[in-house]
C-alpha positions in Angstrom: -36.6 3.9 30.0 -38.9 2.8 27.2 -42.6 3.7 27.1 -45.0 1.0 26.0 -48.6 1.1 24.9 -50.8 3.7 26.7 -47.8 5.3 28.4 -46.9 2.3 30.6 -43.3 1.3 31.0 -42.3 -1.4 28.6 -40.2 -4.5 29.4 -36.5 -3.6 29.8 -34.3 -4.0 26.8 -31.8 -6.9 27.0 -28.2 -5.8 26.7 -26.7 -6.4 23.3 -23.1 -6.8 22.3 -21.5 -3.7 20.8 -21.3 -3.9 17.0 -17.9 -3.5 15.3 -14.5 -2.9 16.9 -13.8 -0.9 20.1 -11.0 -0.3 22.6 -11.2 -2.1 25.9 -8.4 -1.8 28.5 -6.1 -0.3 25.8 -6.7 -3.1 23.3 -8.7 -3.2 20.1 -11.4 -5.9 20.5 -14.3 -7.2 18.5 -18.0 -7.2 19.5 -17.4 -10.2 21.7 -14.4 -8.7 23.6 -11.9 -10.8 21.7 -8.6 -9.0 20.8 -8.6 -8.0 17.1 -5.5 -9.3 15.3 -4.8 -7.5 12.0 -4.2 -9.8 9.1 -2.9 -7.2 6.6 -2.3 -7.5 2.9 -0.5 -4.8 1.0 -2.0 -3.8 -2.4 -0.5 -1.3 -4.8 -3.8 -0.1 -6.2 -2.3 3.0 -7.8 -0.3 0.9 -10.2 -2.7 -2.1 -10.6 -6.2 -0.7 -10.7 -7.2 -3.3 -13.2 -6.2 -6.1 -10.8 -8.4 -5.0 -7.9 -11.3 -7.5 -8.4 -9.0 -10.5 -8.8 -6.9 -9.4 -5.8 -10.1 -9.3 -3.6 -10.5 -13.0 -4.1 -6.9 -13.7 -3.2 -7.1 -11.5 -0.1 -10.2 -13.4 1.0 -8.5 -16.8 0.4 -5.6 -15.6 2.7 -8.1 -14.5 5.4 -7.0 -10.9 5.2 -9.2 -8.6 7.4 -7.3 -5.4 6.5 -5.8 -3.9 3.3 -3.0 -1.3 3.1 -3.2 0.4 -0.2 -1.1 2.8 -2.3 -3.8 5.2 -3.6 -1.7 7.8 -5.4 1.1 7.8 -7.8 2.7 10.2 -10.3 3.7 7.0 -12.2 7.2 8.3 -12.6 9.7 8.8 -9.8 12.9 10.1 -11.2 14.1 10.9 -7.7 14.3 7.1 -6.9 17.3 6.6 -9.1 19.1 9.5 -7.4 18.5 7.9 -4.0 16.0 10.4 -2.7 12.4 9.5 -1.7 9.5 10.7 -4.0 7.4 13.5 -2.6 3.7 14.1 -2.8 0.7 12.7 -1.1 -2.6 11.0 -1.8 -5.2 13.0 -3.6 -7.8 10.2 -3.4 -11.0 11.2 -1.6 -13.5 8.6 -2.8 -14.4 5.1 -1.6 -13.4 2.0 -3.6 -15.5 -1.0 -3.9 -14.8 -4.3 -5.6 -16.4 -4.3 -9.0 
């Protein structure tokens, strides 16, 4: 309940659509209840940090709404030539913005 001037009840608030994404009946939906469809682009940021700004425009042109990024690399993976997968994980803790 909202309280108006002089302690009188104010007019009720109108319901507003939820902002962002949420789960409804086991599905990810947008603020209007429409199922969210991922349009994913893969971007190897760890190897192409200098290409991020240009890539953002290309992603937008393709209507991407999600980006999967490689955030960490040791730059050399000798294990690849031996047929074993590289080890290690992401050490990135910051937030990237186009710039």
